[in-house]
C-alpha positions in Angstrom: 126.0 98.9 68.6 124.9 99.5 65.4 121.2 100.9 64.3 120.4 97.9 62.2 121.7 95.7 64.5 119.8 96.7 67.5 116.6 96.8 65.8 117.1 92.9 63.9 117.9 92.0 67.6 115.1 93.5 68.7 112.9 91.3 66.3 111.7 93.9 64.1 112.7 91.9 61.0 115.7 90.6 59.1 119.3 92.8 58.6 118.1 93.7 55.1 114.8 94.5 56.4 115.4 97.0 58.8 118.0 98.4 56.9 115.0 99.4 54.4 113.0 100.9 56.9 115.8 102.9 58.4 116.5 104.2 54.8 112.4 104.9 54.7 112.8 107.0 57.8 110.9 105.1 59.9 113.4 104.8 62.3 114.0 107.6 65.1 116.5 108.0 68.1 115.6 110.0 70.2 113.1 112.2 68.3 115.0 112.3 65.4 114.4 110.7 62.0 117.7 108.0 61.4 118.3 107.1 57.6 121.8 105.5 58.7 121.8 102.1 59.2 125.1 102.1 60.7 124.5 104.9 63.0 125.8 104.2 66.8 123.4 103.9 69.6 124.2 103.7 73.3 122.4 102.4 76.0 120.9 105.8 77.0 119.4 106.4 73.5 115.6 105.6 72.9 114.6 103.8 69.6 111.2 104.3 67.9 109.7 102.4 65.4 107.0 103.8 64.0 106.5 106.0 66.8 106.5 102.8 69.3 109.7 102.3 71.3 111.6 99.3 71.1 113.2 97.4 74.2 116.3 95.7 73.5 115.9 91.9 73.3 115.6 90.3 77.0 114.9 87.0 78.4 111.2 86.6 79.0 109.4 83.7 81.4 106.3 82.4 80.6 103.7 80.4 82.4 101.3 78.7 79.8 98.2 76.5 80.3 98.5 74.1 77.9 95.0 73.2 76.8 94.5 69.1 75.6 95.2 68.1 72.1 98.3 70.4 71.7 101.6 69.1 72.2 104.8 70.6 74.0 106.8 71.5 71.5 107.6 74.6 69.1 107.6 72.6 66.2 105.2 69.5 64.6 104.0 69.0 61.3 101.3 67.0 62.3 99.9 68.9 65.6 99.1 72.1 67.3 102.0 73.2 69.4 101.9 75.0 72.7 103.7 78.1 71.2 100.8 78.8 68.4 99.1 80.0 72.0 101.7 82.4 72.7 101.5 86.1 71.2 105.0 87.9 71.6 107.7 88.6 69.2 110.4 86.3 70.4 108.0 83.4 70.5 109.8 81.2 67.7 113.0 81.6 70.2 110.9 79.8 73.3 111.8 76.6 74.7 110.2 74.7 76.9 110.7 73.4 80.5 108.7 70.2 81.9 107.1 69.6 78.8 103.4 67.7 79.2 101.8 65.1 76.9 99.3 65.8 74.3 96.2 64.9 76.6 97.2 66.3 79.7 96.5 70.2 80.5 98.4 72.7 83.1 101.6 74.6 83.6 104.1 74.6 81.1 107.2 77.7 81.1 108.9 78.9 78.5 112.0 80.6 77.8 114.5 82.1 75.7 117.0 81.1 78.6 118.5 78.3 78.0 120.3 78.3 81.5 116.8 78.6 83.2 115.3 75.9 81.2 118.5 73.4 82.5 118.0 74.6 85.9 114.0 73.5 85.6 114.5 70.1 84.6 117.2 69.2 85.7 116.8 66.6 88.6 119.6 67.8 90.7 117.4 70.5 91.5 114.7 68.7 93.0 111.8 71.2 92.1 108.6 69.0 92.7 106.0 69.5 90.2 102.3 69.0 91.9 99.4 67.0 89.4 95.8 66.5 89.8 94.8 63.0 89.0 91.8 61.7 88.2 91.1 58.1 88.0 88.7 55.5 87.9 89.2 52.3 90.2 89.5 51.6 94.1 92.4 53.2 95.6 93.9 51.7 99.2 96.1 53.1 101.5 98.8 50.7 100.5 98.3 51.7 97.2 98.8 55.2 98.3 102.2 54.3 99.9 103.4 52.9 96.8 103.2 55.7 95.2 105.0 57.6 98.2 107.6 55.0 98.8 108.4 54.5 94.8 107.4 52.3 92.3 109.9 50.1 90.0 108.6 50.8 86.4 111.1 48.4 84.9 113.5 50.8 83.1 113.4 52.8 86.8 112.3 52.9 90.1 110.5 56.7 90.8 111.4 58.7 93.2 109.7 59.2 96.6 106.9 61.1 96.1 104.1 63.3 97.8 100.2 61.9 97.6 97.3 63.2 99.1 93.3 62.2 98.3 91.5 64.8 97.5 88.2 62.9 97.0 86.5 60.2 95.6 88.5 59.4 92.3 90.8 62.7 92.7 94.3 62.2 93.9 97.2 65.2 94.4 100.8 63.7 93.6 104.3 65.4 93.6 107.3 64.7 91.8 110.6 66.2 91.3 111.4 64.3 88.4 109.8 63.6 85.0 109.9 60.6 83.2 108.7 59.6 79.9 104.3 59.3 80.7 105.9 58.7 84.3 102.4 60.2 86.2 100.4 57.5 83.5 102.4 54.8 84.2 102.4 55.0 88.3 98.8 55.1 88.3 98.6 52.2 86.1 101.0 50.1 88.1 98.7 50.6 91.2 95.4 49.4 89.0 94.1 52.4 88.6 92.6 54.1 85.1 93.6 57.2 84.4 90.6 59.5 83.3 92.6 63.3 83.6 96.1 64.5 84.1 96.2 68.5 84.7 99.9 70.0 86.4 98.9 72.8 88.6 102.7 74.0 89.7 106.0 73.4 89.4 107.9 74.6 92.6 106.0 77.0 94.9 104.6 79.0 91.3 101.1 78.0 90.7 99.3 78.2 87.9 96.8 81.2 87.7 96.0 81.8 84.2 92.7 80.0 82.2 92.9 77.2 80.3 94.6 78.2 77.0 96.1 81.4 78.3 99.8 82.8 79.0 101.7 85.5 81.0 104.4 87.2 81.3 106.6 85.7 84.8 108.2 88.3 86.7 111.3 88.6 89.3 108.8 86.9 92.1 107.1 84.3 90.2 111.0 83.1 89.2 111.9 83.4 92.8 108.7 80.3 93.9 109.7 78.4 90.8 113.3 77.6 92.7 111.8 78.6 96.7 112.8 75.0 98.9 
């Protein structure tokens, strides 16, 4: 691969920008300054810019604990967006798997791997998402059973869910689908008032960073998402 293409792929700059950097002697290959933009490099070569080794472009996978008042989007003219919280060279390449409403907090996954995004959100894979619901109102066994068995919301019938009463005014609900405002509509259907909604896990991957924080996922983390 050409040196200038390698650097632009690694998000060091545009093709024209990295050519200027190379011409100025800012780039080294295996310890030697290279000023030829078309210089061919192999997988064995070590490339440095400003004495920092450049890692080839690769897929990344991120866990983010989304706060309230951020939208699950990568572009929005009117609101703060989830990727504003990410400090990574690939942030503009990220897509979101598992969007949350602006007033919902918790786990969202981001990646530049399109196949991964599709696999997470595809209903066929039946990946359960676990939510903590804070509510006002009177909860009964009959209402809980309605959530478990499925509810006809008019435009669709919810699939069976897993429901556990945690304490007064708190439920844990697990669903394997993610229709628009689904949890909110389910809670409204059984005459409860939703106070707060927080997603704590996707598959067997549980949120383990503070609100507004993020971290990269490793292979073990990714396996937990798809674990049956």
